[in-house]
C-alpha positions as CSV (number, residue, x, y, z in Angstrom):
1,V,44.5,55.7,-3.0
2,T,42.0,53.4,-1.5
3,R,38.5,54.1,-2.4
4,K,35.8,53.4,0.1
5,R,33.0,51.2,-1.2
6,T,29.5,52.7,-0.8
7,R,27.3,50.3,1.0
8,H,23.7,50.1,-0.3
9,P,21.0,49.2,2.0
10,A,20.0,45.5,1.7
11,R,17.0,45.1,-0.6
12,P,14.0,43.6,1.2
13,F,13.0,40.1,0.2
14,T,9.8,41.5,-1.3
15,T,8.5,45.0,-1.9
16,K,5.1,46.1,-0.8
17,S,3.7,45.8,-4.3
18,E,5.1,42.3,-4.7
19,E,3.5,41.3,-1.3
20,I,0.2,42.6,-2.6
21,R,0.5,40.6,-5.8
22,M,1.4,37.5,-3.9
23,A,-1.5,38.0,-1.5
24,S,-3.8,38.4,-4.6
25,V,-2.5,35.1,-5.9
26,F,-3.1,33.3,-2.6
27,Q,-6.5,34.9,-2.3
28,L,-7.4,33.5,-5.7
29,M,-6.3,30.1,-4.6
30,A,-8.4,30.4,-1.4
31,D,-11.4,31.4,-3.4
32,T,-11.4,28.0,-5.2
33,E,-12.4,26.2,-2.1
34,T,-16.0,25.7,-3.0
35,F,-15.1,24.6,-6.5
36,A,-12.4,22.3,-5.2
37,V,-14.8,20.6,-2.8
38,S,-17.4,20.2,-5.5
39,L,-14.8,18.8,-7.9
40,T,-13.6,16.4,-5.2
41,R,-17.2,15.2,-4.6
42,L,-17.8,14.8,-8.4
43,G,-14.6,12.8,-8.6
44,L,-15.7,10.5,-5.8
45,I,-19.1,10.0,-7.5
46,V,-17.5,9.1,-10.8
47,V,-15.1,6.6,-9.2
48,L,-17.9,5.0,-7.1
49,F,-20.2,4.6,-10.1
50,W,-17.5,3.4,-12.4
51,I,-15.8,0.9,-10.1
52,G,-19.1,-0.2,-8.6
53,G,-20.6,-0.7,-12.0
54,L,-17.7,-2.8,-13.2
55,K,-18.3,-5.3,-10.4
56,I,-20.9,-6.9,-12.6
57,A,-18.1,-7.9,-15.1
58,P,-16.5,-11.3,-14.4
59,Y,-13.0,-10.0,-15.0
60,E,-13.4,-7.4,-12.2
61,A,-14.8,-10.0,-9.9
62,D,-11.9,-12.3,-10.6
63,G,-9.5,-9.4,-9.8
64,I,-10.9,-8.8,-6.3
65,V,-11.0,-12.4,-5.2
66,P,-7.7,-12.3,-3.2
67,F,-9.0,-9.2,-1.3
68,V,-12.3,-10.8,-0.4
69,A,-11.0,-14.3,0.3
70,E,-8.1,-13.1,2.6
71,S,-10.2,-10.4,4.5
72,P,-11.6,-11.4,7.9
73,F,-14.4,-8.8,7.2
74,M,-15.4,-10.1,3.8
75,S,-14.4,-13.8,3.3
76,F,-17.9,-14.9,4.5
77,L,-19.2,-13.8,1.1
78,M,-17.5,-16.7,-0.6
79,D,-18.3,-20.4,-0.1
80,D,-14.7,-21.7,-0.1
81,P,-12.3,-18.8,0.2
82,S,-9.4,-21.0,1.2
83,D,-9.2,-22.6,-2.2
84,Y,-9.2,-19.5,-4.4
85,K,-5.5,-19.5,-5.4
86,A,-5.9,-22.6,-7.6
87,H,-8.6,-20.9,-9.6
88,M,-7.3,-17.4,-10.2
89,N,-7.9,-16.0,-13.7
90,P,-5.2,-13.7,-15.2
91,E,-6.7,-10.4,-16.2
92,G,-7.9,-10.6,-19.8
93,K,-7.7,-14.4,-20.0
94,L,-10.7,-16.8,-20.0
95,V,-10.2,-20.1,-18.2
96,P,-13.6,-21.8,-18.3
97,E,-12.8,-24.2,-15.5
98,N,-11.9,-21.3,-13.2
99,R,-14.9,-19.3,-14.3
100,Q,-17.1,-22.2,-13.4
101,W,-15.5,-22.6,-10.0
102,H,-16.2,-19.0,-9.2
103,L,-19.8,-19.3,-10.3
104,E,-20.3,-22.2,-8.0
105,H,-18.5,-20.7,-5.0
106,G,-20.1,-17.3,-4.8
107,T,-17.4,-15.1,-6.3
108,Y,-19.7,-13.3,-8.7
109,T,-22.5,-12.9,-6.2
110,A,-20.1,-11.3,-3.7
111,S,-18.9,-9.0,-6.5
112,Y,-22.5,-8.0,-7.3
113,I,-23.2,-7.2,-3.6
114,L,-20.0,-5.1,-3.3
115,G,-20.8,-3.3,-6.5
116,A,-24.4,-2.5,-5.4
117,I,-23.0,-1.1,-2.1
118,I,-20.4,1.1,-3.9
119,V,-22.9,2.5,-6.4
120,S,-25.3,3.2,-3.5
121,L,-22.6,5.3,-1.8
122,G,-22.2,7.3,-4.9
123,I,-25.9,7.9,-5.0
124,L,-25.9,9.2,-1.4
125,L,-23.3,11.8,-2.4
126,C,-25.5,13.0,-5.2
127,F,-28.0,14.2,-2.7
128,Q,-25.8,17.2,-1.7
129,P,-27.9,19.9,-3.4
130,W,-31.2,18.8,-1.8
131,L,-30.4,16.7,1.3
132,P,-26.9,17.5,2.4
133,Q,-27.4,15.5,5.6
134,V,-27.8,12.4,3.4
135,A,-24.7,13.3,1.5
136,A,-22.8,13.8,4.8
137,V,-23.8,10.2,5.8
138,G,-22.6,9.0,2.4
139,G,-19.2,10.7,2.9
140,L,-18.9,9.0,6.3
141,L,-19.7,5.6,4.8
142,V,-17.2,6.1,1.9
143,F,-14.6,6.9,4.6
144,G,-15.4,3.6,6.3
145,M,-15.3,1.7,3.0
146,S,-11.8,3.2,2.2
147,L,-10.6,2.2,5.7
148,V,-11.7,-1.4,5.1
149,T,-10.0,-1.3,1.7
150,L,-6.7,-0.1,3.3
151,S,-6.9,-3.0,5.7
152,F,-6.1,-5.2,2.7
153,L,-2.5,-4.0,3.0
154,I,-2.4,-6.1,6.2
155,T,-4.7,-9.1,5.2
156,T,-3.8,-9.7,1.5
157,P,-0.3,-11.1,0.8
158,Q,-0.7,-10.3,-3.0
159,V,-0.4,-6.5,-2.3
160,W,3.4,-7.0,-1.9
161,V,5.8,-8.0,-4.6
162,P,6.4,-11.8,-4.3
163,D,9.8,-13.3,-3.7
164,L,10.6,-14.7,-7.1
165,G,14.3,-14.1,-7.1
166,D,14.6,-10.3,-7.1
167,A,16.0,-8.6,-4.0
168,E,13.1,-6.1,-4.1
169,H,10.1,-8.0,-2.7
170,G,7.8,-7.8,0.3
171,F,7.4,-4.6,2.3
172,P,7.6,-1.8,1.2
173,Y,7.5,-2.9,-2.4
174,L,3.9,-2.7,-3.5
175,S,2.6,-4.9,-6.3
176,G,0.0,-3.7,-8.8
177,R,-2.8,-4.7,-6.4
178,G,-1.0,-2.9,-3.5
179,R,-0.7,0.3,-5.5
180,L,-4.4,0.1,-6.3
181,V,-5.2,-0.3,-2.6
182,L,-2.9,2.5,-1.4
183,K,-4.8,5.1,-3.5
184,D,-7.7,4.7,-1.1
185,A,-5.8,6.8,1.4
186,V,-6.5,9.8,-0.9
187,M,-10.1,8.6,-1.3
188,M,-10.5,8.4,2.5
189,G,-9.4,12.0,2.9
190,A,-11.6,13.2,0.1
191,A,-14.6,11.4,1.7
192,L,-14.0,13.3,5.0
193,V,-13.7,16.7,3.1
194,C,-17.1,16.0,1.4
195,M,-18.7,14.8,4.6
196,A,-17.6,18.0,6.5
197,D,-18.8,20.2,3.7
198,S,-22.2,18.5,3.5
199,A,-22.6,18.7,7.3
200,K,-21.8,22.4,7.3
201,K,-24.4,23.0,4.6
202,Y,-27.0,21.1,6.6
203,L,-26.3,23.1,9.7
204,R,-26.4,26.4,7.8
205,R,-29.8,25.5,6.5
206,R,-31.0,24.6,10.0
207,V,-29.8,28.0,11.4
208,A,-31.5,29.8,8.5
209,A,-34.8,27.9,9.0
210,N,-34.8,29.0,12.7
């Protein structure tokens, strides 16, 4: 005797109650938008203050020499950018002769200028609660700064792993400097998010005032 199998209706992918719970979770995610933007802005401010402040330290100035010297936008800050390779200081190592060369050829002055600019951008972002239009301009300038930094991927040979015998060198193998530069792609996006948020706040205040 062959028994007929009873077919049960296919269970829907989600029940109504599950859909409601999922919607609640996604609504909770959506409600974090204001906090997320504020956290993004705070992160930018911390990075700008910290990295900008470090520009007064000689070791940090030594580290950015290839970026500045090789960049068509920034090499004018150094007196003799073409000769920097012979005077590079390994991070954490003091070579007095190299340090003296950098003192004489404007390396540290260039680093102080860049540091002051970076810290100033962080200060502009801090105006968000009182003058959001100022913070919006700051976000735009941070975007521009990140764009210039990303240009180092084109202008600075040291962002790629050198050919020292390993098969993995050159593009797309980023060196330590290259990985550092690439992170500015995230910073660039964060700057635009903060800029848009500040601009919206300014416009809302204008509408409310009228």
